[in-house]
C-alpha positions in Angstrom: 71.4 70.9 204.2 73.5 74.1 204.2 77.2 74.4 204.2 78.6 76.6 207.0 82.2 77.8 207.6 83.3 78.6 211.2 86.5 80.8 211.4 87.9 81.1 215.0 91.3 80.6 216.6 89.8 78.9 219.6 89.5 75.1 219.1 86.7 74.7 221.7 84.6 77.3 219.9 85.1 75.6 216.6 84.1 72.2 218.3 81.0 73.7 219.9 79.8 75.4 216.7 80.4 72.2 214.8 78.4 70.1 217.2 75.4 72.5 217.4 75.2 73.1 213.7 75.7 69.5 212.6 72.9 68.4 215.0 70.7 70.9 213.1 71.5 69.1 209.9 74.2 71.4 208.4 77.6 70.5 207.0 80.3 72.4 208.8 83.9 73.2 208.0 86.3 75.1 210.3 89.4 77.3 210.0 91.7 78.7 212.6 93.4 81.4 210.6 92.7 83.8 207.8 94.8 81.8 205.4 92.9 78.5 206.2 89.6 80.3 205.7 90.6 81.7 202.3 91.9 78.3 201.1 88.6 76.7 202.0 86.6 79.5 200.3 88.7 79.1 197.2 87.8 75.4 196.9 84.2 75.3 198.2 81.0 77.2 198.3 79.6 78.1 201.7 76.1 79.4 202.5 77.1 81.1 205.8 80.3 82.2 207.6 80.9 82.7 211.3 83.9 84.9 211.8 85.7 85.8 215.0 86.8 89.5 215.2 90.1 88.5 216.9 92.0 85.8 215.0 95.2 85.7 217.0 97.4 88.4 215.6 95.0 89.0 212.7 92.0 91.3 212.5 88.7 89.5 211.6 87.2 92.8 210.4 89.8 93.0 207.6 88.8 89.5 206.5 85.1 90.5 206.7 85.8 93.3 204.2 87.5 90.9 201.8 84.7 88.3 202.1 82.0 90.9 201.3 83.9 92.0 198.2 84.5 88.5 196.9 81.3 86.8 198.1 78.6 89.5 198.3 75.7 87.1 198.7 77.2 85.0 201.5 76.1 86.4 204.9 78.9 86.8 207.5 78.1 86.7 211.3 80.8 88.3 213.6 81.5 86.6 216.9 83.6 88.1 219.7 84.6 87.4 223.3 84.9 91.1 224.1 81.8 92.7 222.8 81.9 96.5 222.3 79.6 99.0 220.8 82.3 100.4 218.5 83.3 96.9 217.1 79.7 96.0 216.7 79.0 99.2 214.7 82.1 98.7 212.6 81.1 95.1 211.8 77.7 96.2 210.6 79.1 99.1 208.6 81.4 96.7 206.8 78.5 94.4 205.9 78.2 91.8 208.6 74.7 90.3 208.9 74.8 90.1 212.7 77.1 90.4 215.7 76.9 88.0 218.6 79.1 87.8 221.8 80.6 84.6 223.3 79.7 82.4 225.0 77.1 81.3 222.4 74.1 79.4 223.5 72.8 76.7 221.2 69.3 78.3 220.7 70.9 81.6 219.9 73.3 80.1 217.4 70.6 78.2 215.6 68.1 81.1 215.6 70.7 83.5 214.1 71.7 80.8 211.6 68.1 80.3 210.5 67.7 84.1 210.0 71.0 84.4 208.1 70.2 81.4 205.8 66.7 82.7 205.2 68.1 86.1 204.3 70.5 84.4 201.8 67.5 82.5 200.2 65.7 85.8 199.8 68.8 87.4 198.3 69.3 84.4 195.9 65.7 84.5 194.8 65.8 88.2 194.2 69.1 87.8 192.3 67.6 85.0 190.1 64.6 87.1 189.4 66.8 90.1 188.6 69.0 87.9 186.3 65.9 86.6 184.5 64.6 90.1 184.0 68.0 91.2 182.9 68.2 88.4 180.4 64.8 89.3 179.0 65.6 93.0 179.1 68.9 92.4 177.1 67.6 89.8 174.7 64.3 91.2 173.4 64.4 92.6 169.9 62.5 95.7 170.9 64.4 98.6 172.4 63.6 99.3 176.0 64.3 102.6 177.8 63.6 103.1 181.5 63.3 106.9 182.3 62.6 108.7 185.5 60.2 111.6 186.1 62.8 114.1 185.0 63.0 112.3 181.6 66.6 111.0 182.2 67.5 107.5 181.2 67.9 105.1 184.0 68.7 102.1 181.9 68.6 101.0 178.2 68.9 97.5 176.6 71.2 96.7 173.7 68.5 97.0 171.1 67.7 100.5 172.2 71.4 101.5 172.2 71.7 100.4 168.6 68.4 101.8 167.3 68.8 105.2 168.9 72.6 105.3 168.5 73.1 105.9 172.3 76.5 106.3 174.0 77.9 103.4 176.0 77.1 105.1 179.3 73.5 106.1 179.4 72.6 106.1 183.1 71.5 109.6 184.0 71.6 110.9 180.4 68.7 113.3 179.8 66.5 112.6 176.7 67.0 116.2 175.7 70.7 115.4 175.1 69.9 112.9 172.3 69.8 113.8 168.6 66.8 116.1 168.0 65.1 113.7 165.6 64.8 111.2 168.5 64.8 113.5 171.5 61.5 115.3 170.8 59.4 112.2 170.1 60.9 110.3 173.1 60.3 113.2 175.5 56.8 113.6 174.2 55.7 110.0 174.5 57.5 109.4 177.9 56.2 112.7 179.3 52.6 112.0 178.3 52.7 108.5 179.8 54.0 109.9 183.1 51.6 112.9 183.1 48.5 111.0 182.0 49.3 107.8 184.0 48.4 105.6 181.0 49.9 103.8 178.0 50.7 106.2 175.1 51.3 105.4 171.4 53.9 107.8 170.1 53.7 106.7 166.5 56.6 106.5 164.1 59.8 108.5 163.7 62.7 108.3 161.4 66.3 108.3 162.7 69.6 108.2 160.9 72.1 110.5 159.5 75.2 110.9 157.2 76.8 107.5 156.9 74.1 105.8 159.0 71.2 103.7 157.8 67.7 105.3 157.9 65.6 103.5 160.5 61.8 103.8 161.0 61.0 103.3 164.7 57.6 103.0 166.5 57.4 104.4 170.1 55.1 103.4 172.9 55.4 104.2 176.6 53.7 103.1 179.8 54.2 104.6 183.3 55.9 102.6 186.0 55.1 103.0 189.6 56.2 102.0 193.1 54.2 100.9 196.1 52.3 104.2 196.5 51.0 103.9 193.0 52.4 107.2 191.8 54.2 107.3 188.5 58.0 107.3 189.0 58.9 107.3 185.4 58.1 105.5 182.1 59.1 102.4 180.2 59.5 103.4 176.6 59.4 100.6 174.0 61.1 101.2 170.6 60.2 98.9 167.8 62.2 98.8 164.6 59.6 98.9 161.7 62.0 99.7 158.9 61.3 96.4 157.2 57.5 96.9 157.6 57.8 100.4 156.2 59.7 99.1 153.2 57.1 96.4 152.7 54.4 99.0 152.8 56.3 101.1 150.3 56.7 98.1 148.1 53.0 97.4 148.4 52.2 101.0 147.5 54.5 100.6 144.5 52.6 97.5 143.5 49.4 99.6 143.7 51.0 102.2 141.6 53.4 100.2 139.4 55.2 102.6 137.0 52.0 104.8 136.9 49.8 101.7 136.3 47.1 101.8 139.1 45.7 98.6 140.5 46.0 96.1 143.2 43.6 93.4 142.1 45.0 89.9 141.6 44.8 90.1 137.8 46.9 93.3 137.9 49.4 91.7 140.2 49.9 89.1 137.5 50.5 91.9 135.0 53.1 93.4 137.3 54.8 90.1 137.8 55.1 89.6 134.1 56.6 93.1 133.7 59.1 92.3 136.4 60.0 89.0 134.9 60.6 90.6 131.5 62.8 93.4 133.0 66.1 91.7 132.2 64.9 89.7 129.2 65.4 91.5 125.9 62.6 89.9 124.0 59.7 91.0 121.9 56.4 91.5 123.8 52.8 91.7 122.6 50.5 93.7 124.8 46.8 92.9 124.2 43.6 94.4 125.6 40.7 96.6 124.8 41.1 100.3 124.0 41.8 102.4 127.1 43.2 99.6 129.3 46.7 101.1 129.5 48.8 99.3 126.9 51.0 102.3 126.4 51.7 102.4 130.1 52.8 98.8 130.1 55.2 99.6 127.2 56.6 102.4 129.2 57.0 100.2 132.3 58.7 97.5 130.2 61.2 100.0 128.8 61.9 101.7 132.2 62.7 98.4 133.8 64.7 97.0 131.0 68.5 97.1 130.3 67.5 99.7 127.6 66.1 102.2 130.1 68.8 104.7 129.2 68.0 104.5 125.5 65.1 106.1 123.7 61.5 104.9 123.8 59.8 105.7 120.5 56.1 105.4 120.1 54.2 104.8 116.9 50.5 104.6 116.4 50.2 102.3 113.3 46.5 103.1 112.8 47.1 106.9 112.7 48.9 107.1 109.4 48.2 105.8 105.8 50.4 103.0 104.6 52.8 105.1 102.5 53.4 107.6 105.3 53.7 104.9 107.9 56.4 103.1 105.9 58.5 106.3 105.7 57.8 107.0 109.3 59.0 103.6 110.5 61.9 103.0 108.2 62.9 106.5 107.0 63.6 107.5 103.4 66.4 108.8 101.2 66.4 112.1 99.4 64.3 111.8 96.2 62.5 108.6 97.3 59.2 110.3 96.5 57.8 113.7 95.8 58.6 116.0 98.8 61.5 113.9 100.0 64.0 116.8 99.8 66.5 115.3 102.2 67.3 112.0 103.9 65.2 111.2 107.0 65.8 108.7 109.7 62.9 106.5 110.5 61.5 105.6 114.0 63.5 102.3 114.1 66.7 104.3 113.7 65.6 106.8 116.3 64.9 103.9 118.7 68.4 102.4 118.2 69.6 100.8 121.5 66.2 101.5 123.0 62.6 100.4 122.6 60.0 101.0 119.9 56.3 100.7 120.8 54.1 99.8 117.8 50.5 100.5 118.9 47.6 99.0 116.9 50.0 96.6 115.2 47.0 94.7 113.8 46.2 97.5 111.4 49.4 97.5 109.3 49.2 96.3 105.7 50.5 93.0 104.3 53.5 94.8 102.7 54.5 96.5 105.9 54.1 93.1 107.7 56.7 91.7 105.4 59.1 94.6 106.1 58.6 94.3 109.8 59.2 90.6 109.7 62.6 91.3 108.0 63.5 93.7 110.8 62.7 91.1 113.4 64.7 88.4 111.6 67.7 90.3 110.4 67.9 93.3 112.9 68.2 95.7 110.0 66.1 98.0 108.0 66.0 99.5 104.5 65.0 103.1 104.1 62.3 103.9 101.5 64.1 104.6 98.2 67.4 103.2 99.6 69.2 99.9 98.9 71.7 99.7 101.7 70.6 97.8 104.9 70.9 99.8 108.1 71.5 97.7 111.3 69.3 98.6 114.2 69.4 97.4 117.8 65.8 97.7 119.0 63.4 95.9 121.3 59.9 95.8 119.8 56.9 96.1 122.0 53.7 95.8 120.0 50.1 96.3 121.1 46.7 95.6 119.7 43.0 95.8 120.8 41.9 93.1 118.4 42.6 89.4 118.1 45.6 88.9 115.9 44.9 85.1 116.0 41.6 85.7 114.4 43.2 87.9 111.8 45.7 85.1 111.1 42.9 82.7 110.6 41.2 85.1 108.2 44.5 85.6 106.3 44.7 89.3 107.3 47.9 88.9 109.3 51.0 86.9 108.7 51.2 83.9 111.0 55.1 84.0 111.1 55.0 87.7 112.1 52.3 86.9 114.7 54.5 84.4 116.5 57.6 86.6 116.2 55.7 89.4 117.9 54.0 87.2 120.5 57.1 85.8 122.1 55.6 86.9 125.4 52.0 88.2 125.6 50.8 90.5 128.4 47.0 90.5 128.3 45.4 93.5 130.0 42.0 93.0 131.6 39.1 95.4 130.9 38.1 97.6 133.8 34.9 95.8 134.3 36.9 92.7 135.2 38.8 94.5 138.0 36.2 96.6 139.6 38.0 96.5 143.0 40.6 98.8 141.4 38.1 101.5 140.6 38.3 103.3 144.0 42.1 103.4 143.6 41.9 104.8 140.1 39.3 107.4 141.2 41.6 108.6 144.1 44.5 108.7 141.6 42.6 110.9 139.1 41.2 113.1 141.8 44.7 113.8 143.0 45.9 114.4 139.5 43.1 116.9 138.5 43.4 118.7 141.9 47.0 119.4 141.0 46.2 120.3 137.4 43.3 122.6 138.1 44.4 123.9 141.4 41.4 122.5 143.2 40.9 120.9 146.6 38.3 118.3 145.8 38.2 115.7 148.7 36.9 112.8 146.6 33.6 111.4 145.4 30.3 110.8 147.3 29.2 107.3 148.2 26.5 107.4 145.5 29.1 108.4 142.9 31.4 105.6 143.9 28.5 103.1 143.7 27.7 104.3 140.2 31.3 104.2 139.1 31.9 100.7 140.4 28.7 99.3 138.7 29.1 101.0 135.3 30.3 98.7 132.5 33.1 101.0 131.3 33.3 100.2 127.6 36.1 102.7 127.3 37.9 101.3 130.3 40.4 103.4 132.3 40.6 106.1 129.7 36.8 106.6 129.9 37.0 106.7 133.7 39.7 109.3 133.5 37.6 111.5 131.2 34.5 111.0 133.4 36.4 112.3 136.5 37.8 115.2 134.5 34.3 116.1 133.3 33.1 116.0 136.9 35.9 118.3 138.0 34.9 120.9 135.4 31.2 120.7 136.5 31.6 120.2 140.3 31.4 123.2 142.6 31.3 121.3 145.9 34.0 119.5 147.9 33.1 116.1 146.5 32.2 114.9 143.1 28.5 114.0 142.9 26.5 111.8 140.5 25.1 115.0 138.9 28.7 116.0 138.0 29.3 112.9 135.9 28.7 112.7 132.1 25.0 112.2 131.2 25.6 108.7 129.7 27.0 107.5 133.0 24.0 108.9 134.9 21.5 107.3 132.6 23.2 104.0 131.9 21.8 101.0 133.9 24.4 99.2 135.9 25.6 95.9 134.4 25.5 94.4 137.9 25.1 96.2 141.2 28.1 96.2 143.5 28.1 93.4 146.1 26.4 95.4 148.8 22.7 94.6 148.9 21.1 91.2 147.9 24.6 89.6 147.7 23.4 86.1 147.3 20.9 87.0 144.6 23.6 88.9 142.7 25.9 85.9 142.8 23.2 83.5 141.6 22.4 85.9 138.7 26.1 86.1 137.8 26.5 82.4 137.8 23.5 82.0 135.6 24.7 84.6 133.2 28.1 82.9 133.1 26.6 79.5 132.4 27.9 78.2 135.8 31.5 79.3 135.1 32.6 80.6 138.5 35.7 82.4 137.2 33.6 84.3 134.6 30.9 85.0 137.2 33.6 86.5 139.5 34.8 88.8 136.7 31.2 90.0 136.1 30.9 90.8 139.8 34.3 92.5 139.9 35.6 90.2 142.6 38.3 87.5 142.7 37.7 83.8 142.1 38.7 83.0 145.6 36.1 85.5 146.9 33.2 84.1 144.9 34.0 80.6 146.1 34.0 81.9 149.7 30.7 83.7 149.1 29.1 80.6 147.5 30.0 78.6 150.6 28.8 81.4 153.0 25.4 81.7 151.4 24.9 78.0 150.8 24.5 78.6 147.0 24.2 75.6 144.8 25.7 76.8 141.5 24.1 75.7 138.2 26.0 73.0 136.3 28.7 74.5 134.2 28.0 74.3 130.5 30.6 73.6 127.9 
């Protein structure tokens, strides 16, 4: 049932219209004047209005104009007792749906009513559809630009306005009028979509400026067409990938953490330990085989600590004899020994308000162990030949490639000093236990030596990478670095080949072939070698523990019983 308003100053017309329309199942209201009609329209909603052109002394055409402005979706049919071409044309010009003369026959009235009400239904459906599209258009997080063939903006949603810093009025704005950083990529992606008639990926661009945040945006465009199939323009989608870009940069930093290269799970644990120690001013013991990067860890700890603006002093405790090391660490006064012609500050004093890195700490003598313990306990030193304590504010980071615990058990290292140094321990894995990092390290060293030697080596051959990932690396990362440097000196091609590597690498049998061929057999061999210990087998294979569990399940391997 539809609601219809009949506006006519003749009572018999109002009665006739009401009878015919109510018989057809509609609800009808009537008004004799403009004022009555406007009162009803203010209180109620009507689906159709019949309006007489002559309302006594009033002009129905003026009311038609007002109704079209206030109720644009409600069709108005003009009726008149004096039909004229001029009034009919004027009615249609002002927005009337139809124009019918009196007297009105029932079938004509009902037919015109059905047409007008159907028209309203179509308009309402179209409006709902448009409103839904508008809601989607305005609410999506991606920016959307609708551009014509001339690359002028027809419409833009709120997200696009913000991302591209567009003015409030964009309709008709050429893309060429935007900031150059956005204009060129937008014109390129939209123009290609229109010209090629297909979806185009425009890649990333950076936008921003003085006082405005830098945004990383990703552009795509698809052509839009009308009934004939020809491209009328393009829909450009703008996705803000700033957060993704930042995450990628963070991941890259985690692969190259303060010059420490590696993305394996065990190295991620090392990075996490370093980050956790950034604001904790405590003593740290870095353990690991020679060449694993203990000095780099010390540098990372210093650079991320509150002492980053202070000095980082490095001392190799194994490089000097005991008497010289004591003077080097604590300093001496004039005349303390032959050759001490003037006072000298020791490394601890030089490291005041900074960090001192004591490498190969396990090699110091028992006497030096006592003096170092006093520094840790009292935060002060005594110079050789001196008697006055000198306060020092120093963070100690020590490193060793041997087991201090075993030295303690043999009586070679003080237990109290061991626990003072080992407040937090950072164990560094040997390279053979993080083989997945070898390709990253190789790329890093290739880039470094390209810069150092002015070369343009593209990388290593597949055979070289296979050999590098299967070698046992007793010298760890340092040995790998020297091997790549040796290959750079020998290589005359664009890629480092096996023949360019040091002879001991070429001739050494692999500890275990990479997981490429005979994977199941390799896993079984590793499990047997590791006495059934899956974590140890994973380290032998250079893969993570999660990976070996997955591979065991994939190949249906029954592991040997783990031995104690």
